[in-house]
C-alpha positions in Angstrom: 0.0 0.0 0.0 1.3 3.5 -0.9 1.4 5.7 2.1 3.2 8.7 0.7 3.6 10.3 -2.6 6.3 13.0 -3.0 6.7 15.1 -6.1 9.3 17.6 -7.0 7.2 20.2 -8.8 9.6 23.0 -9.9 11.9 22.2 -12.8 10.6 18.6 -12.8 6.9 18.8 -13.6 6.7 22.5 -14.5 9.3 25.0 -15.7 9.7 28.5 -14.3 11.9 31.4 -15.1 12.6 34.0 -12.4 14.8 36.1 -14.6 12.3 36.5 -17.5 9.5 37.3 -15.2 11.3 39.9 -13.1 13.2 41.6 -15.9 9.8 42.5 -17.3 8.7 43.9 -14.0 11.9 45.6 -12.8 13.5 47.5 -15.7 16.7 48.5 -13.7 19.0 45.6 -14.5 21.2 45.9 -11.4 18.2 46.2 -9.1 16.5 43.3 -10.8 19.7 41.1 -10.5 20.0 41.9 -6.8 16.4 41.2 -6.2 16.5 37.9 -8.0 19.5 36.8 -6.0 17.6 37.7 -2.8 14.6 35.5 -3.6 16.0 32.8 -5.9 18.6 31.2 -3.6 18.6 27.9 -1.7 17.8 29.5 1.7 14.6 31.2 0.4 13.5 28.3 -1.8 14.0 25.7 0.9 12.0 27.9 3.4 9.2 28.3 0.9 9.3 24.6 -0.2 9.2 23.3 3.4 6.8 26.0 4.7 8.1 25.6 8.2 6.9 29.2 8.6 3.6 30.3 6.9 4.3 32.0 3.6 2.8 35.3 4.7 5.1 35.3 7.7 8.1 34.5 5.6 7.3 37.2 3.1 7.0 39.7 6.0 10.4 38.6 7.3 11.9 39.2 3.8 10.4 42.7 3.8 11.8 43.4 7.3 15.2 42.3 6.2 15.0 44.1 2.8 12.7 47.1 3.2 14.0 48.8 0.1 12.6 45.9 -1.9 9.2 45.7 -0.3 7.3 46.5 -3.5 9.1 43.8 -5.4 8.8 41.3 -2.6 5.0 41.9 -2.3 4.7 41.6 -6.1 6.6 38.3 -6.0 4.3 37.0 -3.3 1.1 38.1 -5.2 2.3 36.9 -8.6 4.3 33.8 -7.8 2.2 31.4 -9.9 2.9 33.5 -13.0 6.6 32.6 -12.8 5.6 29.1 -14.1 6.2 29.2 -17.8 5.2 25.7 -19.0 5.3 22.0 -18.4 8.6 20.2 -18.5 8.6 18.3 -21.8 7.4 14.8 -21.4 5.9 15.2 -17.9 2.2 15.0 -19.0 
């Protein structure tokens, strides 16, 4: 009997592209690159994947740590599903 089913969603079942998404939203290349490195790193991704802390609380902590990027962080939180670009070929 199967008791657990574990799926790796991102870059396995669906593809996503932080860079393309945020370069469209943040026209300043240097600001965009700094922001992407702030949110697209193992620490942030693991925290969001594991959700040891509720996402809203985690977003608030990112804002507290990076107040100059509050607008971008809130946009990221509100539009996260739009980062998904397509299925990974052959996963259907």
